[in-house]
C-alpha atoms as a printed R data frame, in Angstrom:
    type eleno elety resid chain resno       x       y       z
1   ATOM     1    CA   GLY     A     1  -8.265  -1.847  -6.263
2   ATOM     2    CA   SER     A     2  -9.420   0.198  -3.258
3   ATOM     3    CA   GLY     A     3  -6.327   2.454  -3.176
4   ATOM     4    CA   THR     A     4  -5.510   1.540   0.418
5   ATOM     5    CA   ILE     A     5  -1.715   1.578   0.043
6   ATOM     6    CA   PRO     A     6  -1.322   5.070  -1.519
7   ATOM     7    CA   ILE     A     7  -4.076   6.543   0.661
8   ATOM     8    CA   GLU     A     8  -2.485   5.247   3.863
9   ATOM     9    CA   ALA     A     9   0.950   6.396   2.627
10  ATOM    10    CA   ALA     A    10  -0.407   9.911   2.048
11  ATOM    11    CA   LEU     A    11  -1.927  10.006   5.538
12  ATOM    12    CA   TYR     A    12   1.300   8.684   7.067
13  ATOM    13    CA   ALA     A    13   3.435  11.256   5.233
14  ATOM    14    CA   GLN     A    14   1.314  14.011   6.762
15  ATOM    15    CA   GLY     A    15   1.510  12.548  10.255
16  ATOM    16    CA   ILE     A    16  -2.245  12.021  10.364
17  ATOM    17    CA   PRO     A    17  -2.956   9.453  13.086
18  ATOM    18    CA   PRO     A    18  -5.113   6.473  12.063
19  ATOM    19    CA   GLY     A    19  -8.767   6.952  12.958
20  ATOM    20    CA   ILE     A    20  -8.342  10.621  13.921
21  ATOM    21    CA   ALA     A    21 -11.669  11.591  12.335
22  ATOM    22    CA   ARG     A    22 -13.812   8.690  13.471
23  ATOM    23    CA   GLY     A    23 -15.604   7.569  16.589
24  ATOM    24    CA   PHE     A    24 -14.792   4.492  18.648
25  ATOM    25    CA   GLN     A    25 -16.940   2.152  20.728
26  ATOM    26    CA   PHE     A    26 -14.933   2.868  23.900
27  ATOM    27    CA   GLN     A    27 -16.453   6.357  23.828
28  ATOM    28    CA   TYR     A    28 -19.693   4.739  25.058
29  ATOM    29    CA   TRP     A    29 -18.088   3.037  28.053
30  ATOM    30    CA   PRO     A    30 -19.178   4.314  31.476
31  ATOM    31    CA   SER     A    31 -15.566   5.132  32.389
32  ATOM    32    CA   PHE     A    32 -14.957   7.176  29.212
33  ATOM    33    CA   ASP     A    33 -13.576  10.657  29.958
34  ATOM    34    CA   PRO     A    34 -14.530  13.049  27.104
35  ATOM    35    CA   HIS     A    35 -12.186  15.764  28.400
36  ATOM    36    CA   LEU     A    36  -9.188  13.402  28.429
37  ATOM    37    CA   TRP     A    37 -10.139  12.201  24.943
38  ATOM    38    CA   ASP     A    38 -10.278  15.789  23.657
39  ATOM    39    CA   LEU     A    39  -6.801  16.429  25.101
40  ATOM    40    CA   THR     A    40  -5.538  13.232  23.453
41  ATOM    41    CA   LEU     A    41  -6.987  14.306  20.099
42  ATOM    42    CA   GLN     A    42  -5.441  17.781  20.443
43  ATOM    43    CA   ASP     A    43  -2.007  16.200  21.073
44  ATOM    44    CA   ALA     A    44  -2.452  13.845  18.126
45  ATOM    45    CA   LYS     A    45  -3.412  16.711  15.810
46  ATOM    46    CA   LYS     A    46  -0.142  18.480  16.663
47  ATOM    47    CA   THR     A    47   1.698  15.762  14.703
48  ATOM    48    CA   ILE     A    48  -0.117  16.650  11.483
49  ATOM    49    CA   ASN     A    49   2.005  18.477   8.922
50  ATOM    50    CA   ASN     A    50   1.607  19.531   5.332
51  ATOM    51    CA   GLN     A    51   4.242  17.106   4.037
52  ATOM    52    CA   THR     A    52   3.921  16.246   0.379
53  ATOM    53    CA   CYS     A    53   5.459  13.385  -1.515
54  ATOM    54    CA   LEU     A    54   4.956  11.863  -4.922
55  ATOM    55    CA   LEU     A    55   2.480   8.996  -4.667
56  ATOM    56    CA   THR     A    56   1.088   7.134  -7.641
57  ATOM    57    CA   GLY     A    57  -1.402   4.297  -7.591
58  ATOM    58    CA   TYR     A    58  -1.723   1.954 -10.565
59  ATOM    59    CA   ASP     A    59  -4.235  -0.659 -11.576
60  ATOM    60    CA   ARG     A    60  -5.089  -2.107 -14.961
61  ATOM    61    CA   ASP     A    61  -8.806  -2.071 -14.131
62  ATOM    62    CA   THR     A    62 -10.666   1.213 -14.735
63  ATOM    63    CA   GLY     A    63 -13.280   0.312 -12.118
64  ATOM    64    CA   ALA     A    64 -10.572  -0.238  -9.506
65  ATOM    65    CA   ILE     A    65  -9.079   3.177 -10.294
66  ATOM    66    CA   GLN     A    66 -12.494   4.828  -9.942
67  ATOM    67    CA   MET     A    67 -13.022   3.077  -6.588
68  ATOM    68    CA   ALA     A    68  -9.558   4.159  -5.413
69  ATOM    69    CA   LYS     A    69 -10.269   7.777  -6.407
70  ATOM    70    CA   ALA     A    70 -13.586   7.703  -4.538
71  ATOM    71    CA   ASN     A    71 -11.881   6.310  -1.427
72  ATOM    72    CA   ALA     A    72  -9.074   8.888  -1.680
73  ATOM    73    CA   THR     A    73 -11.696  11.639  -1.941
74  ATOM    74    CA   ARG     A    74 -13.425  10.374   1.229
75  ATOM    75    CA   ALA     A    75 -10.034  10.316   2.994
76  ATOM    76    CA   GLY     A    76  -9.248  13.865   1.788
77  ATOM    77    CA   GLN     A    77  -6.200  12.623  -0.147
78  ATOM    78    CA   LEU     A    78  -7.190  12.710  -3.823
79  ATOM    79    CA   ALA     A    79  -5.050  15.799  -4.547
80  ATOM    80    CA   ARG     A    80  -1.980  14.026  -3.104
81  ATOM    81    CA   ILE     A    81  -2.205  10.847  -5.190
82  ATOM    82    CA   ASP     A    82  -1.949  10.369  -8.934
83  ATOM    83    CA   PHE     A    83  -4.072   7.339  -9.864
84  ATOM    84    CA   GLN     A    84  -3.372   5.843 -13.282
85  ATOM    85    CA   CYS     A    85  -4.998   3.030 -15.204
86  ATOM    86    CA   GLN     A    86  -2.277   0.997 -16.857
87  ATOM    87    CA   ALA     A    87  -0.877  -2.492 -17.175
88  ATOM    88    CA   ILE     A    88   2.166  -3.548 -15.199
89  ATOM    89    CA   SER     A    89   4.121  -3.797 -18.456
90  ATOM    90    CA   SER     A    90   3.834   0.007 -18.820
91  ATOM    91    CA   LEU     A    91   5.280   0.742 -15.374
92  ATOM    92    CA   MET     A    92   8.197   3.194 -15.623
93  ATOM    93    CA   PRO     A    93  10.183   4.969 -12.884
94  ATOM    94    CA   SER     A    94   9.387   8.635 -12.343
95  ATOM    95    CA   HIS     A    95  12.501   9.255 -10.226
96  ATOM    96    CA   PRO     A    96  15.971   7.683  -9.868
97  ATOM    97    CA   THR     A    97  14.956   6.025  -6.583
98  ATOM    98    CA   GLY     A    98  11.753   5.241  -4.757
99  ATOM    99    CA   TRP     A    99   9.569   2.473  -3.389
100 ATOM   100    CA   ILE     A   100   7.221   0.093  -5.113
101 ATOM   101    CA   ILE     A   101   4.674  -1.155  -2.605
102 ATOM   102    CA   THR     A   102   2.117  -3.627  -3.879
103 ATOM   103    CA   ASN     A   103  -0.460  -6.172  -2.908
104 ATOM   104    CA   PRO     A   104  -0.658  -8.268  -6.085
105 ATOM   105    CA   PRO     A   105  -3.011 -11.237  -6.427
106 ATOM   106    CA   TYR     A   106  -1.693 -14.254  -4.561
107 ATOM   107    CA   GLY     A   107  -4.169 -16.990  -5.291
108 ATOM   108    CA   GLN     A   108  -6.966 -16.458  -2.790
109 ATOM   109    CA   ARG     A   109  -9.476 -15.194  -5.376
110 ATOM   110    CA   ILE     A   110  -7.776 -16.190  -8.640
111 ATOM   111    CA   THR     A   111  -7.583 -19.920  -9.208
112 ATOM   112    CA   SER     A   112  -4.956 -20.224 -11.931
113 ATOM   113    CA   ASN     A   113  -1.639 -20.362 -10.077
114 ATOM   114    CA   ARG     A   114   0.230 -20.700 -13.394
115 ATOM   115    CA   ASP     A   115  -1.044 -17.283 -14.454
116 ATOM   116    CA   LEU     A   116   0.117 -15.865 -11.120
117 ATOM   117    CA   ARG     A   117   3.581 -17.396 -11.508
118 ATOM   118    CA   ASP     A   118   3.843 -15.723 -14.921
119 ATOM   119    CA   LEU     A   119   2.584 -12.414 -13.507
120 ATOM   120    CA   TYR     A   120   5.191 -12.465 -10.726
121 ATOM   121    CA   ALA     A   121   7.975 -13.418 -13.140
122 ATOM   122    CA   ARG     A   122   7.027 -10.538 -15.500
123 ATOM   123    CA   PHE     A   123   6.814  -8.120 -12.586
124 ATOM   124    CA   GLY     A   124  10.255  -9.178 -11.343
125 ATOM   125    CA   THR     A   125  11.733  -8.741 -14.827
126 ATOM   126    CA   ILE     A   126  10.243  -5.234 -15.070
127 ATOM   127    CA   MET     A   127  11.576  -4.259 -11.643
128 ATOM   128    CA   LYS     A   128  15.088  -5.583 -12.361
129 ATOM   129    CA   GLY     A   129  15.151  -3.942 -15.778
130 ATOM   130    CA   ARG     A   130  13.688  -0.523 -14.931
131 ATOM   131    CA   PHE     A   131  13.905   0.061 -11.184
132 ATOM   132    CA   LYS     A   132  17.518  -0.606 -10.162
133 ATOM   133    CA   GLY     A   133  18.288   1.247  -6.943
134 ATOM   134    CA   TRP     A   134  14.663   1.199  -5.819
135 ATOM   135    CA   LYS     A   135  13.087  -0.723  -2.932
136 ATOM   136    CA   ALA     A   136  10.089  -3.007  -3.294
137 ATOM   137    CA   SER     A   137   7.629  -4.284  -0.714
138 ATOM   138    CA   ILE     A   138   5.452  -7.127  -1.937
139 ATOM   139    CA   LEU     A   139   2.550  -8.430   0.153
140 ATOM   140    CA   CYS     A   140   2.006 -12.137  -0.520
141 ATOM   141    CA   ASN     A   141   1.176 -15.371   1.289
142 ATOM   142    CA   ASP     A   142   2.945 -17.726  -1.146
143 ATOM   143    CA   GLY     A   143   6.736 -17.998  -1.000
144 ATOM   144    CA   ARG     A   144   6.806 -19.742  -4.396
145 ATOM   145    CA   LEU     A   145   5.251 -16.685  -6.032
146 ATOM   146    CA   ILE     A   146   7.812 -14.437  -4.321
147 ATOM   147    CA   THR     A   147  10.582 -16.700  -5.657
148 ATOM   148    CA   ASN     A   148   9.153 -16.214  -9.177
149 ATOM   149    CA   LEU     A   149   9.986 -12.499  -8.924
150 ATOM   150    CA   GLY     A   150  13.640 -13.467  -9.361
151 ATOM   151    CA   LEU     A   151  14.784 -10.759  -6.941
152 ATOM   152    CA   GLY     A   152  16.674 -13.118  -4.636
153 ATOM   153    CA   GLU     A   153  15.984 -13.415  -0.947
154 ATOM   154    CA   PRO     A   154  14.028 -10.589   0.681
155 ATOM   155    CA   GLU     A   155  16.164  -8.416   2.939
156 ATOM   156    CA   ALA     A   156  13.315  -8.381   5.440
157 ATOM   157    CA   ILE     A   157  10.033 -10.206   5.915
158 ATOM   158    CA   LEU     A   158   7.242  -8.864   8.106
159 ATOM   159    CA   LYS     A   159   4.423 -11.224   9.058
160 ATOM   160    CA   LEU     A   160   0.990  -9.593   8.829
161 ATOM   161    CA   ILE     A   161  -2.699 -10.389   8.530
162 ATOM   162    CA   ASN     A   162  -4.461  -9.004   5.434
163 ATOM   163    CA   GLY     A   163  -8.214  -9.476   5.313
164 ATOM   164    CA   GLY     A   164  -7.930 -12.387   7.739
165 ATOM   165    CA   ILE     A   165  -5.226 -14.097   5.642
166 ATOM   166    CA   PRO     A   166  -1.709 -14.545   7.087
167 ATOM   167    CA   VAL     A   167   0.718 -12.884   4.652
168 ATOM   168    CA   ASN     A   168   4.313 -11.717   4.473
169 ATOM   169    CA   LEU     A   169   5.456  -8.262   3.495
170 ATOM   170    CA   ASN     A   170   8.633  -9.110   1.544
171 ATOM   171    CA   ILE     A   171  11.074  -6.208   1.288
172 ATOM   172    CA   PHE     A   172  13.690  -6.122  -1.474
173 ATOM   173    CA   SER     A   173  16.443  -3.824  -2.681
174 ATOM   174    CA   ILE     A   174  16.330  -3.993  -6.460
175 ATOM   175    CA   THR     A   175  19.781  -4.447  -7.948
């Protein structure tokens, strides 16, 4: 609900290095060289472009959308992202191909695993029915929930940590 995925995607598309506009604790170290840091920042800023791409963030919760918009505003990315409040059942492709990248619930805060199995099964049915030719990246720590998508085996799995929880980023080609 914080809009992290579309905000980070917008920053990445523009070549904006992570943390470019913030301070770091190493800047207080005795060996810190402000001149070298300024040169490093100047080099990093040369990678920034004005690339645009279509990014849409969805959530069924109005409060989550408002939070995502506020975070996108703070990151200077609100104009680059279309945030929409809608249920997963209303999800429709805007282009012939694209990526669905999501961090759905996976049981750490929601206790009813049966509800999650149903959610994943519905999401998989929607993707197979409406998003053929697209790619999907699903962040989850439960392989059984990923199986409920009905998308077959992921073509790639990246192991990550999300909020201190070991998770997999499961990448699929939707056929």
